[in-house]
C-alpha positions, 0 to 999 in steps of 0.5 A: 160676650162668649164670642168676643172672646174666641168662642165660635161654636157652644154646647148649651146644657140644661141646669145640672139639676133634675136625675134626668135633666134633658137634652143639650144642644149645639149652636154657633155663636152668630145668627138672629135666631136659635134655628139659624145657629143650630148645629144639633138640636138633640147632642147630649142627654143630661143625667145628673148625679150627686148634691144637687138633684137632692137639694133642688128636688129632695123636698118635693117629693123627688130623690134625697140622697144619692142612691135614690138619684142612681135608681131614679136615672136607671129606672128611666133607662129601664122603662125606656128599654122596656118601651123600645122592646114593644111591637109598634102597635102596642106602644103608645106615644111617649116623648120622654121614653122616645128621647131616652130611646135615642140615648140607648140606641146610641143617637143621642150621647149620654152625659152624666154630671158628677163632681166626687170620686164615688158619683163618677163611679156610679156613672160609670156603672150605669154606662156599662149597665146600658152600654153607654159611652161614658162621658163625665160632665165637671168630674172635679175628682177625675184626676184622682182616679185617672187608671178607672176612667182610661180602662172605661174609655170615658171623656171628661168635660173638665169642670171651670179650672178656676172653680172654687174650692167649696167644701163638699163636692169641689174641695178637692179641685185642682188647677193641674187636673188638665194636666193629670188627665192630659199625662194620663191620656184621657180625653177631655175637653174645656168648658166655661161653666155657670156663675151667678153674675152677668154676663153669668158665663166664665171666660173659656179662654182664661180657664184655659190659660190657667191650666196652662200655666199649671203644667198643661202643655199648650197644643193639648190645651188647643185641642181640648178647645177645639178639635177634640169636642169637635169630635166628641159631639160629632161635627168635627166634618164642620168645625174643629180645625183650620181645613179645606171644606170645612167652616172657616170658624177663626180666631186671631190674637194679637200675641200668645192667646193664653197670655193674660196681655194678649187680646182677640182681635178678630172673630171669624164665623162661616168666613165671616167676621163677626166681631173685633175681639172683647 
């Protein structure tokens, strides 16, 4: 479904609920098996702040406040740091510690889910404390703290442009957020997000089009959906732009991609046609 609307590479994440959520991965949208589709099986470790962790786990012995959620994340990272510092012969096998060690070593990116300003600020503090590159997932209120984000050299994985303005974490969602981030020269990439309906993923092309309709430059919009995420996840030598030696992932339209009446007419992945559009 995503491929028919021009998505050739996907970044798949765990559900944004557990404080230490697990590892994300990159896949092409063609192939018969996960192994055949995979570009990178360990892309980013997902850390989740805000309302979701306490909503899911607060009644099950997990963190019941935002502060407690942040403490769980910090404790996990400190345990991994201590585990790394042990001599090899004294280090017990621990898959969770090994996964977090890769984050601390910079081999796996750290991605923090946060909507509100204060949760984003918490993510930036944790990233600074453990010398991690700050990547903010959703960042609904990121446009309200542009100077802080720029100083921290953060990258934003924007929430879906058309996400609903629910009271609470999403009440300050703005259709103009991508434009504000772009004007402040804060690197950002688009995301499709999740909705509880079939086929469950939002149409990324439409989310980008709404951002363009609300002030975002078209060229910047294209970059935020192609080469910028490719660079962020370390796969720009293979995908993200049309250049000699790359994978030849190309999408053709019968008009301006950001006009509602335009259609995807062909999708090529690795040089082979895989779809005639949606």
